[in-house]
N, C-alpha and C positions, 0 to 999 in steps of 0.2 A: 282697256278693253280692248279687242280685234274687230275692228269695224271696216270693211269693203268698201272701195267702192263699186257703189250701182246696189249698196245694199237698200235697203227699204227697215227705216227705222222708227221707230214713235219716241216722242217729247214724254219726258214724266210729268214737267210743268204746265202742260196742253194737252188740250184733247183733239190732235194732229198725229201726222204721218207724213213723211217724207223720206225719199232718193237723195243718200250722197254726193256728191257729182264733185269732193276735192277736199283737201288738204288746205288748215290756216294756217294752224300751228303745232306743240304738240300736245294745247287740249283742246282745238278747235276745229270742227273742221264746217264746210259747204252745205246746209241740204234744201233743196231742190221742192219746195211746198206747192202741189199743184192745186190746192184748194187755193189758194193766194196767187199766184202763179209768175215768185217770183222762189228768189232764193236768200238765206240765210244763215248768219252764223248759230253756230248750237257746241256750249260745249258737251262734250264727247259721256262725261257724268248727269246729262240730261236727257240719256238718248239709248232706245235700247233694241236691237234687232228684232224684225218681226217675218222678215225671213231675205236671204243669205245666195249668190247662185255658185253653189259647192262645184261647179263645171269649170268657174275660173280656177288658176294657181293661185294659190296661196302668196308666193313666191312674187307676184306680177303685182298684185291687185290688194295687200295690205297693206294697212294706214300705219309708217312709221313715222316717229316723230323727225329723222332728218331723209326720210326720201319724198322731192319734191315731184310734184305733178305736172306728165313732160304733155307737154300740150304743140302737135308739130305746128308751128307757124303755113300760114298761107303765100310771106314772103310778099305783102303788098300790103298799101296805108288805104286807110280807109273814111269817109267820111261819112260819120254816123249825130243823126238828128232823134234827140229822145226827148220824147214828151214827158211834160209832168204829171197831167192829167190824164189817161189813155180812156177817160171810160166819158170825157167828153174834149173830142181834138179839136175843137172849134175857139174852144174858149179856153187849148193850155197854152202853157206858155214851154216854146223848145228851147233845148239847150244841143247845140251845136261843139263835135266834138272832131281831131284829128283823132285814129289809134293808128298806131304802125305794127303792125300783126310782121314784123321782120325780126332778123338776129342781129340790123346795126342802128345806129342811133339816128334817128330822122334830123334834120335841119332843117326845118317848115319856115312857109309866109303865106298868110290867108288874105282875102281881100275880097271883098263885097263887090258883086255889080248893080248898079242901076241905072238901067238906060248902054249908055256906052260910056257910066265916067266910075271907074273904080275907086274903092272906099280901101287901107289896107287898114285888118283889124287886130293880124296876131303874127308872130314871131319867134321862134325858141328851138330849143329842142325839146324830143320827143323819147327818150329812154326807149329798146328792141323791146316787144307786150309790153305795149301799157299806151292808157291814151291822155288825150288833153284838151279841156277846153278851151274855146276859141269864141267860150259870148253867149245868153241867154238874152230868149226875142221874143216876147210876143205873134200874136196873128197879124195884127198889126202894122208890126215894125215890118216882118218878113212880107205883107201885102206890099207894103209902102216904099220901103227903102233895098227888100231884100234879093233881085231877078236871081242871080247863080252866085256859086261861092267860087271863088278860082284858087286851086290851091298849086301849091312851087315847091319841090320836097329835092333834098341829095340824101347823099345815107356814109356813114362816115362809121369804123370800124377803127380802134389803135391795135396797132400790132401788125400780124398777118391778117388780110384780108380779101374776101372775092371780091370788085368792081362791081356797085351796082348801076342802072341806068338811074339817073336823072325824071322826076315824075312833074310831069308838070299837065292840070285838066280842070278844064271848068266842067263845074256842073250844077243845071238850071234848076232852080226851084221854085217851086208854085203848091198857091194852097191847095187847091184841089186836093192835091196827093197825099198833103199831109194832113187831112181828114181822112182817108181814107184805113179804116183798120188795118187793112188786107195787108195794106204795106208792111205794115211792123213783124217784128217777128225777134225771138231771144236771142241773143246770145251772149258770151262768158263774159263781155267787159263790162254790163251793163247787169243790174237789179231789174232795170223796169225793161219791158221791149226796144228795141229801136228801128229807125228806119238809115241800113247800111249801102254805100255806092260806092264799090272798088274806083281809086284812080289813075290802076294801070291801065289801061285803055289806049287804045289807036286811037279812036275817037271821042266825042266829050260823052259826058253818062249824064241823061238827061231824066227826069223826072214827063207825067206825060205833061201831052201842052193844055194850055189854061180851057176852060172852055165856062163863058161866065157865069151862065145859066148855072151848071153844075157849079158854081164856085159861089151862089150865092145858097144854091142852099145847102149846100156844105154849112153855111156861115146860118144859117136861121136861127140856130139855138143859141146865138151870141149877135144879141141887141146893140143896137143904141155902138154900135163899133164904130161910125166918121161923125159924131154926133161931138159937140164944140164940149170943152169939159167945162162940167160947173167952176160956178165963180167960186176963189177959196173958200172954206169954212171957216170961222174962227179957232184960233187956234186952240187947242184941244190938251187937259191940260190932265197931264197921264198920271200916276202913283207914282213913286216908287219900284213896288212889286206889284207885278198882273199874276194875278193868279187866271185858269185857262183849263178847264173840267173836261175833261176830250173823254168822261164816258158816254156810251151813246147813249144814256138814257138822256144824259143834259144835255144834245145838241141837237136831236130829233124829239118830236113828239110821240116816232112812234117806228118801230123796223119792221112791223107784219109786210109779207115782202121782197124783204132785203136779205139778201145775203151775207154772209159773213163779211167775205172780199170786200161787197161792195160796202159794208161798216168802216170797216179798215180803214178803204181808201178815203170813205169821209173825213174820219176823225184827221189823218194821216193830212185830208187838205186844210183842214181844218188849221194846224200844227205850222204848214208850210204859210199859210196867208201870215200868220201872226207871227214870225218869225223873218217874214217880209218886210209886215208893217215898219217892225221895232228897230231892222239889221242896223239904219241906220244913229240910232240913239243907243248913243255911250253911256253907258254907265247902267243900262235901263235892269229889271231885274224882271224876268218870269217863271212863271212856276208853272209846267204843263202834272196836271193834273192826271195821270193814266194806267193807276190802281198797285194792286202788290201783285208780286211774282216777277217771272221770267218771261212776260207774256209777248205774244206777238208786238202788239201794238209797243210796248218801252224798248222791243227790241230794234225795229224800225227806225223810232225816235233816236234811239244812241246812235243808232247806224245812219241815217241823214245828218245829224250834232256833231259824229267824227269825220266825214267828209263833205256834204255840200258846205257845213258851218260852221266848218274846220273851226277859224277864225273867234269863236265866241268859247267862252267857260263856259262849262258845263260841271252839273255834283245832283249825288241826293240832293237832295230838298228837305227841310227839318225831317229828320225821322218823329221826334216831340206831338206835327203839330200834324204831321202827312201818314209817318208812319215809311215803310217802304213803297209808297204808291206815287208819288212823284218826282222830276225832274227841274231841277233850278237852273236855270238858264241866267248867266249876264252876258253883254250885249260888248263885244270890243270894238 
């Protein structure tokens, strides 16, 4: 099937449409689904073109198995902050990434400043045009311990190279800005929206100064954040196999007034909270019941298992018991 980048396509297995944004491999492309606000991988066999811009030349835009997508780098390094719950930023966790948008390997070190004290967080290599995580933190972690992120980076390219000036920048972090939805945008590196800050500036890049009143208003939905932790509960007896039914009819009393995107995010939030709860319990088996077919919920769960939770094993659950509608995760 000849599909062009930018073509509007319809899924055969789902009632949704999207726009082709890039090639992944011989049989798979990336499709941006506006209804949900993110990109998902899709098989060419599951797509049909419903609109194509014929003004573009076939030689430049046809998807070929061996033709890579060329994206001109910005020749800069960025700090990216990605929330895992954009619908409730005050209660979200935030993952910090170094983004290397250059043609050279970035040798980096990252530290957080709390008052006048610096704490080293991560160091290593980030390949060209790629990202590396430097940690995930709650809003309380950020408020109590992270006043700024200091990044140092030098660049290396084996063989013929053009020397690139090392980068050192300190980016102030505050909770008020993180809670403002307008600060985030879509990027080509993440399926979720992200707050992106370039490091290669003459002056330190920072977010807005903290306003205590604004901060309290932004965190109004996150109650009891500073209350002491309750006494430990009695040790929970956990069955060897846990079943988590992600059908909306099971999770929600009613879906009245909810858009498909809202329902999907709620289902994914239950999945993530379950993974976080049991991620240290080695050998624990969890069956996520998501329904049959190649639906967007199943695809999103598999994508997160292959990226965020890739150290854990996953496979189709028992066909006899669940058909094609469940995924079995074994915690490693």
